[in-house]
C-alpha positions in Angstrom: -28.4 5.9 -14.7 -26.3 2.7 -15.2 -26.8 -1.0 -14.9 -24.2 -3.4 -13.5 -23.8 -6.8 -15.2 -21.9 -9.2 -13.0 -20.2 -12.2 -14.6 -17.7 -14.9 -13.9 -15.7 -17.5 -15.7 -14.0 -20.7 -14.3 -10.3 -20.7 -15.3 -7.3 -22.9 -14.5 -6.4 -20.2 -12.0 -9.7 -20.1 -10.2 -12.8 -18.1 -10.7 -12.6 -14.8 -12.5 -15.3 -12.4 -11.5 -15.9 -9.0 -12.9 -18.7 -6.6 -13.9 -19.7 -4.3 -16.7 -21.3 -1.0 -15.9 -23.4 0.1 -18.9 -25.8 3.0 -19.4 -29.4 1.8 -18.6 -30.5 2.7 -22.1 -27.5 0.9 -23.8 -28.0 -0.6 -27.3 -25.5 -3.4 -27.0 -26.6 -6.8 -28.2 -26.1 -10.0 -26.1 -23.3 -11.0 -28.5 -21.6 -7.6 -28.0 -21.9 -7.9 -24.2 -20.5 -11.5 -24.3 -17.6 -10.2 -26.4 -16.8 -7.5 -23.8 -16.9 -10.1 -21.0 -14.6 -12.4 -23.0 -12.2 -9.5 -23.7 -12.0 -8.7 -20.0 -11.3 -12.4 -19.3 -8.6 -12.5 -22.0 -6.9 -9.4 -20.6 -6.9 -10.9 -17.1 -5.5 -14.2 -18.3 -2.8 -12.5 -20.2 -1.8 -10.5 -17.1 -1.8 -13.7 -15.0 0.2 -15.7 -17.5 2.6 -12.9 -18.4 3.6 -11.1 -15.3 6.1 -8.3 -15.5 9.7 -9.3 -15.0 10.8 -8.7 -11.5 12.9 -5.6 -10.8 16.5 -6.6 -10.1 17.6 -6.1 -6.5 19.9 -3.1 -6.2 22.2 -1.7 -3.6 24.0 1.6 -3.4 27.6 1.8 -2.2 29.4 5.1 -2.1 27.0 6.7 -4.5 27.3 3.9 -7.1 24.2 1.6 -7.7 24.9 -2.1 -8.1 22.5 -4.8 -9.3 22.6 -8.1 -7.5 22.9 -10.9 -10.0 23.5 -14.6 -9.7 26.5 -16.1 -11.5 27.4 -19.8 -11.1 25.2 -19.9 -7.9 26.9 -16.9 -6.3 25.4 -13.5 -5.8 27.7 -10.8 -7.2 27.3 -7.0 -7.6 27.2 -5.6 -11.1 27.4 -1.8 -11.6 24.2 -0.4 -13.1 25.0 1.7 -16.1 23.0 4.8 -16.9 
C-alpha cells in the first residue's frame, strides 16, 4: 500500500504542483520528504528555465536535406552535413 503526499510551491512561473507516492510504512523523516519535494521543484525550474534548443527547420530537395538559417535577416538554405 502507498500514500500520496500532494504539495505545491509558488514560483515566478505560477504554481508548481506535484505529489510523492511513498510506501505506507516508509521511514522518511519530514526533512527527507521536504528535500524530495524541493528536488522535484528544482528539477522543474531547471527544465522551465533551460528548455532544449529548438530543432532547426529542414527541407529536402532532390534527396539533399537543407537547414533553414537566417543570415542578415534573410532565410537561406544550408546543406546539412552528415
